[in-house]
TIZA-236111 format. One record per atom (N, C-alpha, C, CB): x, y, z; residue in three letters. Coordinates in steps of 0.2 Angstrom, whole numbers, padded with zeros to 4 digits, always signed. Glycine has a CB too. Layout:
XYZALA ...
//
This chain:
-0040-0902+0357MET -0035-0894+0357MET -0034-0893+0362MET -0037-0887+0353MET -0029-0893+0367GLU -0028-0891+0372GLU -0028-0884+0373GLU -0023-0893+0374GLU -0029-0879+0377LYS -0026-0872+0379LYS -0021-0871+0383LYS -0032-0867+0381LYS -0019-0866+0382VAL -0012-0864+0386VAL -0014-0859+0390VAL -0005-0861+0382VAL -0012-0859+0397LYS -0013-0855+0401LYS -0009-0847+0401LYS -0012-0859+0404LYS -0010-0841+0402VAL -0006-0837+0399VAL -0006-0832+0405VAL -0009-0834+0392VAL -0001-0828+0406VAL +0001-0823+0412VAL -0003-0817+0407VAL +0012-0822+0414VAL -0007-0814+0409SER -0010-0808+0406SER -0016-0806+0410SER -0011-0810+0398SER -0016-0798+0409SER -0021-0795+0414SER -0028-0796+0410SER -0018-0787+0416SER -0028-0797+0406ASN -0035-0798+0400ASN -0036-0805+0397ASN -0033-0793+0393ASN -0030-0809+0395VAL -0030-0814+0393VAL -0029-0820+0397VAL -0026-0814+0388VAL -0034-0825+0397VAL -0033-0831+0403VAL -0030-0838+0400VAL -0040-0833+0406VAL -0031-0840+0394ALA -0029-0845+0390ALA -0030-0845+0381ALA -0033-0849+0393ALA -0025-0849+0378VAL -0024-0846+0371VAL -0024-0855+0367VAL -0015-0839+0370VAL -0026-0855+0362GLY -0026-0861+0359GLY -0027-0861+0351GLY -0030-0865+0362GLY -0024-0867+0347TYR -0023-0866+0341TYR -0025-0874+0338TYR -0016-0863+0339TYR -0030-0872+0332GLU -0029-0878+0327GLU -0034-0878+0321GLU -0031-0884+0331GLU -0031-0881+0317ASN -0034-0880+0311ASN -0035-0872+0308ASN -0041-0884+0310ASN -0028-0868+0310ASN -0030-0863+0307ASN -0036-0858+0311ASN -0031-0865+0301ASN -0036-0860+0317ARG -0041-0855+0321ARG -0038-0855+0327ARG -0048-0858+0322ARG -0038-0848+0330LEU -0035-0845+0336LEU -0040-0845+0342LEU -0033-0838+0335LEU -0041-0849+0346PHE -0044-0848+0351PHE -0043-0845+0358PHE -0046-0853+0351PHE -0046-0840+0360VAL -0043-0836+0367VAL -0050-0835+0372VAL -0040-0827+0365VAL -0046-0836+0377ASP -0053-0834+0383ASP -0051-0829+0385ASP -0056-0839+0390ASP -0054-0825+0386TYR -0053-0818+0388TYR -0056-0818+0395TYR -0056-0812+0383TYR -0054-0814+0402LYS -0058-0812+0407LYS -0066-0812+0405LYS -0055-0807+0409LYS -0066-0809+0400SER -0074-0807+0399SER -0079-0812+0393SER -0074-0798+0395SER -0074-0818+0392GLY -0077-0822+0386GLY -0072-0826+0382GLY -0081-0818+0380GLY -0074-0830+0379SER -0070-0836+0374SER -0071-0833+0367SER -0073-0845+0374SER -0066-0831+0362TYR -0068-0832+0356TYR -0064-0835+0351TYR -0071-0827+0354TYR -0065-0836+0345VAL -0062-0840+0341VAL -0061-0835+0334VAL -0067-0847+0340VAL -0055-0834+0331TYR -0051-0831+0325TYR -0050-0835+0321TYR -0045-0828+0326TYR -0053-0834+0315GLU -0052-0838+0310GLU -0046-0836+0304GLU -0060-0837+0307GLU -0044-0841+0302ASN -0039-0842+0296ASN -0032-0837+0299ASN -0044-0838+0287ASN -0031-0839+0306VAL -0024-0836+0307VAL -0019-0840+0307VAL -0023-0833+0313VAL -0013-0837+0304PRO -0008-0842+0303PRO -0004-0844+0309PRO -0004-0840+0299PRO -0001-0849+0308LYS +0002-0853+0315LYS +0007-0848+0317LYS +0005-0860+0314LYS +0011-0845+0314GLU +0016-0840+0316GLU +0012-0834+0320GLU +0020-0837+0309GLU +0008-0832+0319ILE +0003-0828+0324ILE +0001-0829+0332ILE -0003-0827+0321ILE +0002-0836+0331TYR -0001-0840+0338TYR +0006-0840+0342TYR -0006-0849+0337TYR +0012-0843+0337ASP +0018-0842+0340ASP +0021-0837+0345ASP +0021-0841+0336ASP +0020-0832+0340GLY +0022-0824+0342GLY +0017-0822+0347GLY +0022-0819+0337GLY +0011-0825+0348LEU +0005-0825+0354LEU +0010-0826+0362LEU -0002-0832+0352LEU +0010-0832+0360LEU +0014-0835+0365LEU +0020-0833+0367LEU +0014-0841+0364LEU +0026-0832+0365LYS +0031-0827+0365LYS +0029-0821+0368LYS +0034-0827+0360LYS +0025-0817+0367ALA +0023-0810+0368ALA +0024-0808+0375ALA +0015-0808+0367ALA +0027-0804+0377ASP +0027-0800+0383ASP +0020-0798+0386ASP +0031-0795+0381ASP +0018-0794+0381SER +0010-0791+0383SER +0005-0796+0378SER +0009-0783+0381SER +0002-0801+0381LYS -0003-0805+0377LYS -0008-0801+0374LYS -0006-0810+0381LYS -0011-0795+0378GLY -0017-0791+0377GLY -0014-0787+0372GLY -0022-0786+0384GLY -0008-0785+0371LYS -0005-0779+0366LYS -0004-0780+0359LYS +0002-0778+0368LYS +0000-0788+0360TYR +0000-0791+0353TYR -0008-0793+0351TYR +0006-0797+0354TYR -0013-0795+0356MET -0019-0797+0351MET -0022-0790+0349MET -0024-0801+0355MET -0021-0784+0350HIS -0024-0779+0348HIS -0019-0776+0341HIS -0024-0774+0354HIS -0014-0779+0341GLN -0008-0776+0336GLN -0010-0781+0331GLN +0001-0776+0339GLN -0009-0788+0332LYS -0008-0791+0327LYS -0015-0795+0326LYS -0001-0796+0328LYS -0021-0795+0329VAL -0026-0801+0329VAL -0033-0797+0327VAL -0027-0804+0338VAL -0033-0792+0332LYS -0042-0789+0332LYS -0040-0785+0326LYS -0045-0783+0339LYS -0047-0786+0322GLY -0048-0781+0315GLY -0045-0783+0311GLY -0045-0774+0314GLY -0040-0790+0310ARG -0038-0793+0305ARG -0041-0799+0302ARG -0032-0794+0306ARG -0044-0803+0307TYR -0046-0809+0305TYR -0053-0808+0309TYR -0041-0815+0309TYR -0058-0814+0305ASP -0066-0814+0307ASP -0065-0818+0313ASP -0072-0819+0301ASP -0070-0816+0316TYR -0071-0819+0324TYR -0077-0821+0326TYR -0069-0813+0329TYR -0080-0824+0332ALA -0086-0827+0333ALA -0084-0827+0342ALA -0087-0836+0327ALA -0090-0825+0345ARG -0088-0826+0353ARG -0093-0833+0354ARG -0092-0818+0358ARG -0089-0838+0357LEU -0090-0844+0359LEU -0095-0844+0365LEU -0083-0848+0359LEU -0100-0848+0364GLY -0104-0850+0372GLY -0109-0845+0371GLY -0100-0848+0381GLY 
//
């Protein structure tokens, strides 16, 4: 899986594979489980990646810190 670098004050890069959303923040990397592809597509299109993550992902999907 290849991550896509994004323009954001907090999110560095994102990736998606097998219903898993991978997010590299400046503070660390996380994987969110069972995320629909539409959520990933929306994240890529969002003007504010951090706001989108807060509204659509955080608190809605199980996650784990990587590394």
